[in-house]
MIDOSE-1310 file (N, C-alpha, C; in nm, 2 decimals, decimal comma, always signed):
residues 119
vqvv	+0,53/+0,65/+4,04/+0,51/+0,73/+3,91/+0,54/+0,62/+3,83; +0,48/+0,66/+3,71/+0,49/+0,58/+3,61/+0,52/+0,58/+3,47; +0,63/+0,56/+3,42/+0,69/+0,61/+3,29/+0,68/+0,50/+3,17; +0,61/+0,54/+3,06/+0,59/+0,45/+2,99/+0,66/+0,49/+2,85
esgg	+0,74/+0,39/+2,76/+0,79/+0,45/+2,68/+0,71/+0,40/+2,54; +0,74/+0,42/+2,42/+0,67/+0,38/+2,31/+0,78/+0,44/+2,15; +0,72/+0,37/+2,06/+0,81/+0,40/+1,91/+0,94/+0,33/+1,92; +1,00/+0,21/+1,97/+1,09/+0,16/+1,90/+1,04/+0,06/+1,79
glvq	+1,14/+0,00/+1,75/+1,14/-0,08/+1,66/+1,26/-0,14/+1,56; +1,24/-0,13/+1,41/+1,33/-0,20/+1,32/+1,35/-0,11/+1,23; +1,45/-0,05/+1,20/+1,47/+0,03/+1,11/+1,63/+0,02/+1,02; +1,63/+0,07/+0,86/+1,71/+0,06/+0,81/+1,83/+0,15/+0,86
pggs	+1,99/+0,13/+0,83/+2,06/+0,24/+0,87/+1,98/+0,34/+0,74; +2,04/+0,50/+0,82/+2,03/+0,59/+0,76/+1,86/+0,64/+0,78; +1,79/+0,54/+0,83/+1,63/+0,61/+0,84/+1,62/+0,68/+0,95; +1,48/+0,70/+1,03/+1,49/+0,76/+1,14/+1,36/+0,71/+1,22
lrls	+1,35/+0,70/+1,36/+1,27/+0,66/+1,47/+1,23/+0,79/+1,53; +1,08/+0,76/+1,60/+1,09/+0,90/+1,72/+1,00/+0,80/+1,82; +1,10/+0,83/+1,95/+1,01/+0,80/+2,08/+0,95/+0,84/+2,13; +0,84/+0,82/+2,20/+0,81/+0,90/+2,30/+0,78/+0,80/+2,44
caas	+0,78/+0,92/+2,53/+0,79/+0,88/+2,70/+0,64/+0,97/+2,76; +0,63/+0,93/+2,81/+0,52/+0,98/+2,93/+0,52/+0,92/+3,06; +0,53/+1,06/+3,17/+0,51/+1,01/+3,30/+0,42/+1,05/+3,34; +0,33/+0,91/+3,44/+0,21/+0,97/+3,50/+0,21/+0,94/+3,66
gsif	+0,09/+0,94/+3,71/+0,07/+0,89/+3,86/+0,09/+1,02/+3,96; +0,11/+1,01/+4,04/+0,15/+1,10/+4,17/+0,25/+1,16/+4,17; +0,20/+1,28/+4,10/+0,35/+1,38/+4,04/+0,28/+1,53/+4,10; +0,39/+1,59/+4,12/+0,38/+1,73/+4,19/+0,42/+1,83/+4,05
nvvg	+0,55/+1,79/+4,07/+0,63/+1,85/+3,93/+0,71/+1,75/+3,86; +0,75/+1,73/+3,74/+0,83/+1,65/+3,69/+0,95/+1,75/+3,65; +1,07/+1,75/+3,65/+1,20/+1,88/+3,68/+1,23/+1,82/+3,53; +1,25/+1,72/+3,52/+1,36/+1,66/+3,42/+1,33/+1,55/+3,35
mgwy	+1,34/+1,54/+3,23/+1,31/+1,37/+3,16/+1,42/+1,34/+3,07; +1,46/+1,22/+3,05/+1,57/+1,15/+2,95/+1,58/+1,05/+2,94; +1,66/+1,02/+2,82/+1,66/+0,88/+2,74/+1,80/+0,85/+2,75; +1,83/+0,71/+2,81/+1,94/+0,64/+2,80/+1,94/+0,51/+2,75
rrtp	+2,06/+0,46/+2,69/+2,02/+0,33/+2,61/+2,12/+0,24/+2,67; +2,11/+0,10/+2,62/+2,22/+0,01/+2,66/+2,17/-0,12/+2,57; +2,33/-0,13/+2,56/+2,34/-0,25/+2,46/+2,40/-0,40/+2,55; +2,41/-0,48/+2,50/+2,39/-0,59/+2,60/+2,60/-0,63/+2,64
gehr	+2,57/-0,62/+2,74/+2,74/-0,62/+2,84/+2,78/-0,48/+2,84; +2,69/-0,37/+2,82/+2,74/-0,21/+2,80/+2,66/-0,15/+2,95; +2,72/-0,08/+2,96/+2,64/+0,03/+3,07/+2,55/+0,08/+3,00; +2,41/+0,15/+3,10/+2,38/+0,24/+3,10/+2,43/+0,36/+3,00
elva	+2,43/+0,44/+2,92/+2,47/+0,55/+2,88/+2,38/+0,64/+2,81; +2,40/+0,80/+2,82/+2,27/+0,91/+2,84/+2,28/+0,94/+2,69; +2,19/+0,95/+2,65/+2,16/+0,99/+2,48/+2,10/+1,10/+2,47; +2,01/+1,17/+2,55/+1,95/+1,29/+2,55/+1,91/+1,33/+2,68
sttr	+1,91/+1,44/+2,75/+1,81/+1,47/+2,83/+1,76/+1,63/+2,84; +1,68/+1,66/+2,91/+1,59/+1,77/+2,92/+1,55/+1,82/+3,05; +1,52/+1,93/+3,09/+1,43/+1,99/+3,21/+1,34/+2,08/+3,19; +1,27/+2,10/+3,29/+1,14/+2,19/+3,31/+1,21/+2,35/+3,22
gans	+1,31/+2,37/+3,23/+1,38/+2,51/+3,23/+1,43/+2,47/+3,07; +1,39/+2,37/+3,00/+1,45/+2,32/+2,83/+1,60/+2,36/+2,84; +1,69/+2,30/+2,93/+1,82/+2,29/+2,95/+1,83/+2,17/+2,82; +1,90/+2,15/+2,77/+1,91/+2,02/+2,68/+2,06/+1,98/+2,70
nygd	+2,06/+1,83/+2,71/+2,20/+1,75/+2,71/+2,20/+1,64/+2,61; +2,30/+1,62/+2,54/+2,30/+1,51/+2,45/+2,45/+1,36/+2,49; +2,43/+1,29/+2,48/+2,56/+1,20/+2,44/+2,65/+1,26/+2,30; +2,75/+1,23/+2,33/+2,86/+1,24/+2,22/+2,84/+1,21/+2,05
svkg	+2,78/+1,05/+2,07/+2,79/+1,01/+1,97/+2,61/+1,05/+1,91; +2,52/+1,09/+1,97/+2,45/+1,14/+1,90/+2,42/+1,28/+1,87; +2,49/+1,34/+1,90/+2,47/+1,50/+1,85/+2,48/+1,50/+1,73; +2,38/+1,62/+1,66/+2,35/+1,64/+1,54/+2,26/+1,56/+1,47
rfti	+2,22/+1,42/+1,52/+2,14/+1,32/+1,45/+2,04/+1,33/+1,54; +2,04/+1,29/+1,68/+1,88/+1,32/+1,79/+1,87/+1,44/+1,81; +1,71/+1,46/+1,87/+1,65/+1,60/+1,92/+1,57/+1,53/+2,01; +1,58/+1,58/+2,11/+1,49/+1,54/+2,21/+1,42/+1,67/+2,23
srln	+1,25/+1,68/+2,28/+1,16/+1,77/+2,28/+1,14/+1,83/+2,39; +1,11/+1,95/+2,41/+1,07/+2,03/+2,51/+1,02/+1,95/+2,63; +0,99/+1,96/+2,75/+0,92/+1,92/+2,84/+0,79/+1,92/+2,86; +0,65/+1,89/+2,78/+0,55/+1,97/+2,80/+0,47/+1,96/+2,91
annt	+0,32/+2,02/+2,89/+0,25/+2,02/+3,02/+0,24/+1,90/+3,05; +0,23/+1,78/+2,99/+0,18/+1,64/+3,00/+0,28/+1,57/+3,04; +0,40/+1,60/+3,07/+0,49/+1,56/+3,11/+0,51/+1,44/+3,03; +0,53/+1,48/+2,91/+0,60/+1,37/+2,79/+0,71/+1,44/+2,72
vylq	+0,77/+1,35/+2,64/+0,88/+1,42/+2,58/+0,89/+1,29/+2,47; +0,95/+1,35/+2,33/+1,02/+1,28/+2,23/+1,13/+1,29/+2,23; +1,22/+1,17/+2,14/+1,35/+1,14/+2,10/+1,31/+1,15/+1,93; +1,36/+1,27/+1,85/+1,38/+1,24/+1,73/+1,48/+1,18/+1,69
mntl	+1,47/+1,04/+1,62/+1,63/+1,01/+1,61/+1,64/+0,99/+1,44; +1,76/+1,06/+1,37/+1,74/+1,10/+1,26/+1,89/+1,02/+1,21; +1,91/+0,97/+1,09/+2,05/+0,91/+1,04/+2,12/+0,79/+1,14; +1,99/+0,72/+1,16/+2,06/+0,61/+1,24/+2,15/+0,53/+1,19
eped	+2,23/+0,46/+1,28/+2,34/+0,39/+1,24/+2,33/+0,26/+1,30; +2,40/+0,14/+1,29/+2,37/+0,01/+1,37/+2,41/+0,00/+1,50; +2,52/+0,14/+1,51/+2,55/+0,11/+1,67/+2,48/+0,21/+1,73; +2,34/+0,26/+1,70/+2,25/+0,31/+1,79/+2,16/+0,18/+1,83
tavy	+2,19/+0,07/+1,80/+2,10/-0,05/+1,84/+2,11/-0,06/+1,99; +2,02/-0,09/+2,03/+1,99/-0,08/+2,20/+1,87/-0,08/+2,25; +1,88/-0,11/+2,42/+1,73/-0,10/+2,46/+1,77/+0,07/+2,48; +1,58/+0,13/+2,49/+1,61/+0,24/+2,52/+1,52/+0,28/+2,63
ycna	+1,60/+0,36/+2,75/+1,52/+0,36/+2,85/+1,49/+0,52/+2,87; +1,35/+0,55/+2,93/+1,31/+0,67/+3,02/+1,31/+0,69/+3,16; +1,38/+0,81/+3,17/+1,39/+0,87/+3,31/+1,31/+0,96/+3,32; +1,23/+0,98/+3,43/+1,15/+1,12/+3,50/+1,19/+1,11/+3,65
rgye	+1,25/+1,26/+3,65/+1,29/+1,29/+3,77/+1,18/+1,42/+3,87; +1,13/+1,45/+3,95/+1,06/+1,49/+4,02/+1,02/+1,51/+4,12; +0,88/+1,56/+4,20/+0,82/+1,58/+4,34/+0,68/+1,52/+4,29; +0,66/+1,42/+4,42/+0,52/+1,42/+4,44/+0,48/+1,51/+4,52
pdrk	+0,35/+1,51/+4,51/+0,28/+1,59/+4,59/+0,32/+1,62/+4,72; +0,36/+1,54/+4,79/+0,42/+1,54/+4,95/+0,52/+1,60/+4,93; +0,63/+1,65/+4,84/+0,73/+1,71/+4,76/+0,86/+1,57/+4,83; +0,81/+1,46/+4,86/+0,94/+1,36/+4,81/+0,97/+1,33/+4,66
mfds	+1,10/+1,33/+4,66/+1,14/+1,30/+4,52/+1,13/+1,19/+4,48; +1,12/+1,20/+4,31/+1,10/+1,07/+4,26/+1,19/+1,05/+4,13; +1,22/+0,93/+4,11/+1,30/+0,91/+3,99/+1,28/+0,76/+3,93; +1,20/+0,80/+3,83/+1,13/+0,64/+3,80/+1,17/+0,63/+3,67
wgqg	+1,18/+0,51/+3,61/+1,18/+0,46/+3,49/+1,14/+0,38/+3,38; +1,13/+0,36/+3,27/+1,01/+0,28/+3,22/+1,09/+0,14/+3,19; +1,06/+0,06/+3,13/+1,06/-0,06/+3,10/+1,17/-0,09/+2,98; +1,17/+0,03/+2,89/+1,27/+0,04/+2,78/+1,19/+0,00/+2,68
tqvt	+1,21/+0,05/+2,56/+1,19/-0,02/+2,43/+1,31/-0,03/+2,31; +1,28/-0,14/+2,25/+1,40/-0,18/+2,20/+1,43/-0,13/+2,04; +1,53/-0,07/+2,01/+1,59/-0,01/+1,89/+1,67/-0,09/+1,81; +1,61/-0,15/+1,68/+1,71/-0,19/+1,61/+1,74/-0,15/+1,51
vss	+1,87/-0,13/+1,42/+1,92/-0,04/+1,29/+1,98/-0,18/+1,24; +1,94/-0,20/+1,10/+1,99/-0,29/+1,03/+1,93/-0,33/+0,90; +2,01/-0,36/+0,84/+1,95/-0,33/+0,68/+1,91/-0,54/+0,65
């Protein structure tokens, strides 16, 4: 299963970005997808996640500013990031979890996309 992110870049403080993530390959069912981020020297932390049942969860530092879309039929999710702050600068990783056609579970990560918030 492949996970591909896109949409990162450089933005000024207070600006917005939208990240995209798509899972593809040998998939029977994706049960959840999420965004995580990591800054140099820090652990990877949850940004936002969602399930096929549309249950969403957000990290405390992004609540009210970021929104994760519903998981659509193309196994794609979007992360809308508003009112960005320099502290949001990180590599953002997408994760997809689910089952392959033989009912084997998968837990796959993308390569990451850099988000830099700076004036």
